[in-house]
C-alpha positions in Angstrom: -31.6 -31.1 -47.2 -30.1 -31.2 -43.7 -32.2 -33.3 -41.3 -31.6 -32.5 -37.7 -33.4 -34.1 -34.8 -35.9 -31.8 -33.2 -36.0 -33.5 -29.9 -33.9 -35.8 -27.7 -36.1 -38.8 -28.4 -35.4 -38.3 -32.1 -31.7 -37.9 -31.6 -29.4 -40.8 -32.0 -27.5 -42.4 -29.1 -24.2 -40.8 -30.2 -25.7 -37.3 -29.9 -27.2 -37.9 -26.5 -23.9 -39.3 -25.3 -22.0 -36.1 -26.5 -24.6 -33.8 -24.8 -24.3 -35.7 -21.5 -20.5 -35.6 -21.7 -20.6 -31.9 -22.4 -23.0 -31.3 -19.6 -20.8 -33.2 -17.1 -17.7 -31.4 -18.3 -19.4 -28.0 -17.8 -20.6 -29.0 -14.4 -17.2 -30.2 -13.4 -15.5 -27.0 -14.7 -18.0 -24.9 -12.7 -17.3 -26.9 -9.6 -13.6 -26.5 -10.0 -14.0 -22.7 -10.6 -16.1 -22.3 -7.4 -13.8 -24.4 -5.3 -10.7 -22.5 -6.6 -12.3 -19.2 -5.5 -13.4 -20.4 -2.1 -10.4 -18.8 -0.3 -10.4 -15.7 -2.4 -11.1 -12.4 -0.5 -12.5 -9.2 -1.9 -11.8 -5.6 -1.0 -8.9 -3.8 0.7 -9.4 -6.0 3.8 -7.7 -8.8 2.0 -4.5 -6.8 1.5 -3.8 -6.2 5.2 -3.2 -8.5 8.3 -6.5 -9.7 9.6 -5.7 -9.7 13.3 -5.2 -5.9 13.4 -8.2 -3.5 13.8 -6.6 -0.4 15.3 -3.3 1.5 14.9 -1.7 4.0 17.2 0.4 6.6 15.5 2.3 8.8 18.0 3.9 12.0 16.6 7.1 11.1 14.8 10.4 12.2 16.1 12.6 14.5 14.0 16.3 15.2 13.7 15.5 18.0 11.3 15.9 21.7 12.2 12.9 22.5 10.1 9.8 23.1 12.2 6.6 21.0 12.1 7.8 18.3 9.6 7.2 15.5 12.1 3.7 16.7 12.8 2.9 17.1 9.1 4.2 13.6 8.4 2.3 12.0 11.3 -0.9 13.7 10.1 -0.4 12.6 6.5 0.2 9.0 7.7 -2.9 8.9 9.9 -5.0 10.2 7.0 -3.5 7.7 4.6 -4.2 4.8 7.0 -7.8 5.9 7.4 -8.2 6.4 3.6 -6.5 3.2 2.2 -6.6 0.6 4.9 -9.4 -1.1 7.0 -7.7 0.1 10.2 -8.9 2.7 12.6 -6.3 5.2 13.9 -6.7 5.7 17.6 -5.1 8.0 20.2 -4.2 5.2 22.7 -1.1 3.1 23.0 -3.4 0.2 23.9 -4.2 -0.3 20.1 -3.6 -3.5 18.3 -0.5 -2.1 16.7 1.8 0.9 17.0 3.4 2.7 14.1 6.4 4.9 15.2 9.0 6.7 13.2 11.7 9.3 13.1 12.8 11.8 10.4 16.5 11.2 10.1 17.5 13.4 7.3 16.1 16.5 5.6 18.3 17.9 2.8 17.9 20.4 0.0 20.1 20.4 -3.1 20.1 22.4 -6.3 19.4 20.2 -9.4 19.4 22.9 -12.1 20.9 26.4 -12.1 20.5 29.2 -14.6 23.6 31.0 -16.2 23.7 33.4 -13.2 23.9 30.5 -10.6 20.3 31.0 -9.4 18.5 27.7 -8.6 15.9 26.8 -11.2 15.0 23.4 -9.7 15.7 22.2 -6.2 15.2 18.8 -4.7 14.0 18.3 -1.1 15.1 14.8 0.2 13.7 13.3 3.4 14.5 10.0 5.0 12.4 8.3 7.7 12.9 5.3 10.0 9.7 3.5 10.6 8.7 0.7 13.0 5.4 -1.1 13.0 4.9 -3.5 15.9 1.9 -5.3 17.4 0.7 -5.0 21.0 3.3 -7.6 22.1 6.1 -5.8 20.4 6.5 -8.2 17.5 7.4 -6.7 14.1 4.5 -6.3 11.6 4.6 -5.9 7.9 6.8 -7.4 5.1 10.1 -9.1 5.7 13.1 -7.0 4.9 16.0 -7.7 2.6 18.2 -5.0 3.9 20.6 -5.4 6.9 18.8 -3.5 9.6 17.0 -4.7 12.7 13.9 -6.7 11.7 11.3 -4.2 12.8 13.0 -1.1 11.3 12.5 0.2 7.8 14.3 3.2 6.3 12.4 5.1 3.6 13.4 8.0 1.5 11.5 10.3 -0.9 11.8 13.6 -2.6 9.8 16.7 -3.4 10.7 19.1 -6.3 10.9 22.9 -6.0 10.6 25.0 -9.1 10.2 28.7 -8.1 8.9 29.7 -11.6 5.8 27.6 -11.0 5.1 29.3 -7.7 6.4 26.5 -5.6 8.2 27.0 -2.3 10.3 24.9 0.1 7.0 24.2 2.0 5.2 22.8 -1.0 8.2 20.6 -1.9 8.3 19.4 1.7 4.6 18.6 1.7 5.0 16.8 -1.6 7.8 14.6 -0.1 5.8 14.1 3.1 2.7 12.9 1.1 4.9 10.5 -0.9 6.5 9.1 2.3 3.1 8.6 3.9 1.9 6.7 0.9 5.0 4.6 0.9 4.8 3.9 4.7 1.1 2.8 4.4 1.9 0.5 1.5 4.4 -1.3 3.7 1.5 -2.3 5.9 0.1 -4.6 3.3 0.5 -8.3 3.8 3.1 -10.0 1.6 1.7 -12.0 -1.3 
Protein backbone atom coordinates (compact mmCIF):
# COMPACT_ATOMS: atom_id res chain seq x y z
CA UNK A 1 0.00 0.00 0.00
CA UNK A 2 1.27 3.43 -0.96
CA UNK A 3 1.63 5.65 2.05
CA UNK A 4 1.58 9.36 1.24
CA UNK A 5 1.86 12.08 3.81
CA UNK A 6 -1.45 13.84 4.31
CA UNK A 7 -0.06 17.09 5.68
CA UNK A 8 3.15 19.11 5.56
CA UNK A 9 3.95 18.16 9.15
CA UNK A 10 3.84 14.50 8.21
CA UNK A 11 5.96 15.04 5.07
CA UNK A 12 9.66 14.47 5.23
CA UNK A 13 12.24 17.28 4.96
CA UNK A 14 13.06 16.28 1.35
CA UNK A 15 9.43 16.74 0.21
CA UNK A 16 9.13 20.13 1.91
CA UNK A 17 12.39 21.27 0.31
CA UNK A 18 11.15 20.26 -3.17
CA UNK A 19 7.86 22.10 -2.67
CA UNK A 20 9.62 25.25 -1.52
CA UNK A 21 12.02 25.07 -4.48
CA UNK A 22 9.09 24.58 -6.88
CA UNK A 23 7.19 27.50 -5.30
CA UNK A 24 10.22 29.79 -5.59
CA UNK A 25 10.79 28.73 -9.20
CA UNK A 26 7.15 29.45 -10.11
CA UNK A 27 7.27 32.84 -8.35
CA UNK A 28 10.49 33.73 -10.17
CA UNK A 29 9.01 32.66 -13.55
CA UNK A 30 5.92 34.76 -12.89
CA UNK A 31 8.07 37.77 -11.98
CA UNK A 32 10.16 37.39 -15.15
CA UNK A 33 7.02 37.06 -17.27
CA UNK A 34 5.49 40.20 -15.77
CA UNK A 35 8.72 42.20 -16.15
CA UNK A 36 9.14 41.01 -19.75
CA UNK A 37 5.70 42.31 -20.68
CA UNK A 38 6.04 45.66 -18.88
CA UNK A 39 6.90 47.55 -22.10
CA UNK A 40 4.40 45.67 -24.25
CA UNK A 41 1.60 47.82 -25.68
CA UNK A 42 -1.82 46.65 -26.77
CA UNK A 43 -4.11 47.80 -29.59
CA UNK A 44 -3.49 49.60 -32.86
CA UNK A 45 -1.97 52.57 -31.02
CA UNK A 46 1.19 50.52 -30.55
CA UNK A 47 1.68 50.19 -34.33
CA UNK A 48 1.94 53.91 -35.04
CA UNK A 49 4.18 56.78 -33.90
CA UNK A 50 3.02 58.02 -30.50
CA UNK A 51 3.76 61.72 -31.03
CA UNK A 52 1.18 62.13 -33.83
CA UNK A 53 -2.51 62.72 -33.08
CA UNK A 54 -3.82 64.40 -36.24
CA UNK A 55 -3.14 64.07 -39.99
CA UNK A 56 -3.94 66.60 -42.70
CA UNK A 57 -4.58 65.01 -46.11
CA UNK A 58 -4.95 67.64 -48.84
CA UNK A 59 -6.38 66.54 -52.20
CA UNK A 60 -3.71 64.65 -54.08
CA UNK A 61 -2.34 66.03 -57.33
CA UNK A 62 -2.77 64.06 -60.53
CA UNK A 63 -0.90 63.79 -63.83
CA UNK A 64 -3.71 61.58 -65.16
CA UNK A 65 -6.19 62.78 -67.77
CA UNK A 66 -8.93 60.73 -66.12
CA UNK A 67 -11.20 62.86 -63.99
CA UNK A 68 -11.66 62.63 -60.22
CA UNK A 69 -9.00 59.98 -59.56
CA UNK A 70 -7.13 62.25 -57.14
CA UNK A 71 -10.31 63.08 -55.24
CA UNK A 72 -11.31 59.41 -54.97
CA UNK A 73 -7.82 58.44 -53.77
CA UNK A 74 -7.74 61.24 -51.18
CA UNK A 75 -11.15 60.19 -49.84
CA UNK A 76 -10.13 56.51 -49.68
CA UNK A 77 -6.94 57.38 -47.80
CA UNK A 78 -8.78 59.58 -45.29
CA UNK A 79 -11.32 56.82 -44.62
CA UNK A 80 -8.55 54.22 -44.27
CA UNK A 81 -6.66 56.43 -41.78
CA UNK A 82 -9.80 56.93 -39.68
CA UNK A 83 -10.62 53.21 -39.83
CA UNK A 84 -7.24 51.59 -39.18
CA UNK A 85 -5.13 54.10 -37.26
CA UNK A 86 -5.55 56.01 -34.00
CA UNK A 87 -5.13 59.29 -35.92
CA UNK A 88 -7.81 61.86 -36.62
CA UNK A 89 -7.96 63.34 -40.14
CA UNK A 90 -8.38 67.12 -39.95
CA UNK A 91 -8.94 69.84 -42.54
CA UNK A 92 -6.18 72.15 -41.34
CA UNK A 93 -2.50 72.25 -42.35
CA UNK A 94 -1.78 72.95 -38.65
CA UNK A 95 -2.11 69.22 -37.91
CA UNK A 96 0.66 67.15 -36.31
CA UNK A 97 1.53 65.67 -39.72
CA UNK A 98 0.71 66.17 -43.40
CA UNK A 99 0.24 63.37 -45.94
CA UNK A 100 0.55 64.60 -49.54
CA UNK A 101 0.74 62.75 -52.81
CA UNK A 102 0.53 62.79 -56.56
CA UNK A 103 -0.82 60.25 -59.05
CA UNK A 104 2.07 59.95 -61.50
CA UNK A 105 0.83 57.28 -63.89
CA UNK A 106 -2.50 55.78 -64.82
CA UNK A 107 -2.33 53.15 -67.54
CA UNK A 108 -4.58 50.50 -68.97
CA UNK A 109 -3.35 47.37 -70.75
CA UNK A 110 -5.01 44.32 -72.18
CA UNK A 111 -4.00 41.12 -70.42
CA UNK A 112 -6.17 38.56 -72.26
CA UNK A 113 -7.84 38.81 -75.67
CA UNK A 114 -10.38 36.54 -77.31
CA UNK A 115 -9.82 35.06 -80.83
CA UNK A 116 -11.41 38.20 -82.34
CA UNK A 117 -9.00 40.60 -80.55
CA UNK A 118 -11.61 41.85 -78.08
CA UNK A 119 -10.23 42.44 -74.58
CA UNK A 120 -11.37 39.81 -72.09
CA UNK A 121 -9.28 41.02 -69.16
CA UNK A 122 -7.72 44.43 -68.79
CA UNK A 123 -5.41 45.73 -66.09
CA UNK A 124 -5.52 49.28 -64.71
CA UNK A 125 -2.17 50.37 -63.23
CA UNK A 126 -1.74 53.40 -61.00
CA UNK A 127 1.43 54.81 -59.45
CA UNK A 128 1.48 57.37 -56.66
CA UNK A 129 4.22 59.43 -55.03
CA UNK A 130 3.52 59.89 -51.32
CA UNK A 131 5.12 62.17 -48.73
CA UNK A 132 4.32 62.04 -45.00
CA UNK A 133 5.98 64.76 -42.94
CA UNK A 134 5.50 66.08 -39.45
CA UNK A 135 4.73 69.69 -38.54
CA UNK A 136 8.41 70.66 -38.80
CA UNK A 137 8.77 69.05 -42.25
CA UNK A 138 10.75 66.00 -41.08
CA UNK A 139 9.99 62.73 -42.84
CA UNK A 140 7.71 60.30 -41.02
CA UNK A 141 7.26 56.57 -41.52
CA UNK A 142 9.59 53.72 -42.35
CA UNK A 143 13.10 54.20 -43.71
CA UNK A 144 13.38 53.48 -47.41
CA UNK A 145 15.72 51.17 -49.26
CA UNK A 146 15.10 52.67 -52.69
CA UNK A 147 17.19 55.55 -54.08
CA UNK A 148 14.67 58.42 -53.88
CA UNK A 149 14.54 61.42 -51.54
CA UNK A 150 14.05 60.32 -47.94
CA UNK A 151 10.49 61.58 -47.52
CA UNK A 152 9.23 60.34 -50.91
CA UNK A 153 7.69 56.91 -51.48
CA UNK A 154 6.50 55.64 -54.86
CA UNK A 155 3.71 53.06 -54.73
CA UNK A 156 1.98 51.20 -57.52
CA UNK A 157 -1.05 48.94 -57.62
CA UNK A 158 -3.52 47.44 -60.07
CA UNK A 159 -7.19 46.83 -60.61
CA UNK A 160 -8.57 44.17 -62.94
CA UNK A 161 -11.34 44.74 -65.46
CA UNK A 162 -13.33 41.75 -66.73
CA UNK A 163 -16.29 42.95 -68.82
CA UNK A 164 -18.09 39.59 -68.66
CA UNK A 165 -18.50 40.06 -64.91
CA UNK A 166 -20.05 43.49 -65.35
CA UNK A 167 -16.92 45.40 -64.40
CA UNK A 168 -16.02 48.72 -65.96
CA UNK A 169 -12.97 50.96 -66.06
CA UNK A 170 -14.43 52.82 -63.07
CA UNK A 171 -14.72 49.69 -60.93
CA UNK A 172 -11.16 48.68 -61.83
CA UNK A 173 -9.91 52.17 -60.95
CA UNK A 174 -11.72 52.11 -57.61
CA UNK A 175 -10.23 48.69 -56.90
CA UNK A 176 -6.72 50.05 -57.58
CA UNK A 177 -7.46 53.16 -55.50
CA UNK A 178 -8.62 51.09 -52.51
CA UNK A 179 -5.50 48.91 -52.71
CA UNK A 180 -3.29 52.01 -52.90
CA UNK A 181 -5.05 53.59 -49.91
CA UNK A 182 -4.47 50.44 -47.85
CA UNK A 183 -0.84 50.34 -48.94
CA UNK A 184 -0.28 54.03 -48.10
CA UNK A 185 -1.82 53.75 -44.63
CA UNK A 186 0.23 50.62 -43.89
CA UNK A 187 3.36 52.70 -44.54
CA UNK A 188 2.35 54.90 -41.61
CA UNK A 189 3.10 52.08 -39.16
CA UNK A 190 6.19 52.31 -36.99
CA UNK A 191 9.06 50.01 -38.00
CA UNK A 192 9.51 46.96 -35.79
